[in-house]
Each structure stands twice: as structure tokens, then as C-alpha cells.
N, C-alpha and C positions, 0 to 999 in steps of 0.2 A: 504494500500500500504506500502511496505517496501523498503527502500533504503538499498542496500547491499554494504558495503565496502569490495570489493573482495580481494584486496591486497593494499599495500601502495600507489599505483598509479592509482587504478581503482575503480570507483563508478558505481553501476548498479541500474537503476530504470526501471523496466519492460524490454523492449528491448533496452533501451538506455544505452550506456556506456560512461562515462565521465572520462577524465584524472583529477587526483586530487593530492594533497599532504597532508601528515598527520604529526604528531609529529616527531621531529628529531630522537627520540629514539624508534620509532615504537609504537606498541600497548601493552597494559598491563591490566590485571585484578586486579592489585595492584597499581593503579594510586595514585600518591602523588603530592601535590602542587609543581610546579616548576620542575618536572622530565622530561618535554618535551615529554611525552608519551600521546598517544590517548587512552582513556579508552575502553576496550572490553565490549561488552554487547549489549542488545537490549534496545533502549531508544526512548522515545517520543521526539518530537520537539516542540519548542515554536513558537512565532509569528515571523513575518518578521520585522526587524528594518531596516530602510532605510534613506538615505540622500535625503530629498525632494528637495534640491537644485541641485541634480544630476540625479534624476529619477522622471519621471512623468508617470502616467498611467501604473503602474506595473500590469501585469496580473498574479494573483495568488488567490487561495481560502484561503490562510492564512490571519489572521488578520494583518493589516499593521500599524506599529507605526513609526512615524517620529522621527528620531534621533535629539535631541536637544543638544546644546553645553554643557549643564550642565549634560548630562547623562554619567554615569560611571557604570562599573560592578565590584563589590567588590571582591578582591582576597586576602584580609587581614585576615590571620588565627586568628588574635586576635579580629576581629570584629564580633559582633552579626549579621551583615549584610552580612556575608561571602556567596559568590556565589549568590548575589542578585543584581538587578538593583538598583542603588542609585543615588542621586544627588551630585553634586560637593560640596555642603555645608556640607556634612557628612565627618567628618575627619577619613578617613580610606584609606589604599592603594587600588588603583583600576585602572582598564583599562578605558581610555577615549574611548567613542564610536564615538565621532565627531573628526575625525583625519585629519591631513594634507594629509597623504597618502590615497590611495583609499581602503586599506585593509578592513575597516569596513563600506564602503559605503552601502553594503548589508550584514546583518548578521541574522542568525537564531540560537538562542541558542539551544544546544542539552541538553535535560533534564537529564544530568548526575549529581549525587549528588545534586539534585535540591529541592525536597519538604522540607525535613528536612536536610539541608546540614551538613555534618560532616566536621568540620574544619580540613584542611590539606589534605583532600582526593582528592582535585582537584576542580578547578573552571574555569569559563570563557571558556567553551568548546563550540565553535561555528562552524557553517558553515560560511565561509567568503571568500573574494576574494583574488586572487593571480594574479600576472603578470608574475611570473617566475617559479612557482612550487617549490620554495625553501621550505624546511621542516618548519613546524610550531612549536609552543610551546605546541601543543596537539590538536589543532583544525583540521578541515578538510577544505581545501581551493580549490576553483575552479576558473577558468577564468570567467570573467563577462558574456561572451556569454553563457557558459554552465550553470552558476548559473541562468540566466534568463530563460533558457529552463527548468531547474529543477523546478523553481517556478510554471510553468504551469502544471507540472505533479503531484505535491504534494498537500496535504491538511492538516488540523489540526489533522487528525487521522493517518497521516503517521508516521512511526517509522524508525529508523536507526539501522541496525544490523552491528555492528563492530566486526569482527572475527579475 
């Protein structure tokens, strides 16, 4: 199955269309850290990370990982852990996954610059939640209701095509 980003406001999965938002500066095949662009290309997706204090019995074929308070995603271009899940005890700039707002209550990392990350090419590209469809720093965000529907449609072999 392939998720298609049709344009900056529309995600398509089979016959389902979802309103979404993407990076403030659109899409690019020359993504750089901090450019607020969503990377172009065909990418695999990772596991579902979720807040267990906010969601019970999530219906999905993806592997589910509970977000712990110590979990971070490294976006530090000087770190050997760049674009990897890390613990808060590692000294590197990173995104907290356990947040006060609900943006990361559900996240699925998009495997962009993932296996052997090139520092500075972009990190922390996720599917995550939005309440208002404001543009992101490069991620793809959906409302909670649509995210939950998407979870029922996708599996570990699903890819995202960002054009």
C-alpha cells in the first residue's frame, strides 16, 4: 500500500482522502536540516509511537511503542546519533517525544535519511497530529480522527510517496 501526498493539503490512501498539512516551505528534493520543507520521494514508514496515557486499544498492524518521558529524536548535526531515537541522558539537541501539547501523542517516523543518516540532510520527519492544520517544520500532520483511520489502513510495508 502507498500513501500519496497529493498536494500540501491532501493525503490519499486507497479511496480515502485526508486533509493534512506539511512543511511551511513546501516540498523539496534538496531537504536540509531546519529548512521547514517536507522531503520529496518514496519512503518506508517506521513503527507507531504513542502516548499510553492517552490511547488504549489502538487498532493498527504497525508495531506499537509506548512513548516514555525520556524519549527524544536527535536532530543535532554534530551528533553521531543524528536522526535516531535517543534517551534524554544523551547530550545532544533533540525533539522531546513526550510533550505537553498533543502534537506527538501519535507519531510515525517517515524513513527519510534514516538507515545511514547524512548529517544536515534533515531529521525528525514524522506523521503527527495537528489541531489547526498550521504548517509544520517538515512533517506531515493530520487531525486525530483521520490519523486513527489511517492507522487501520496501513501496515509495516506501507510507503509514502511525497511528490
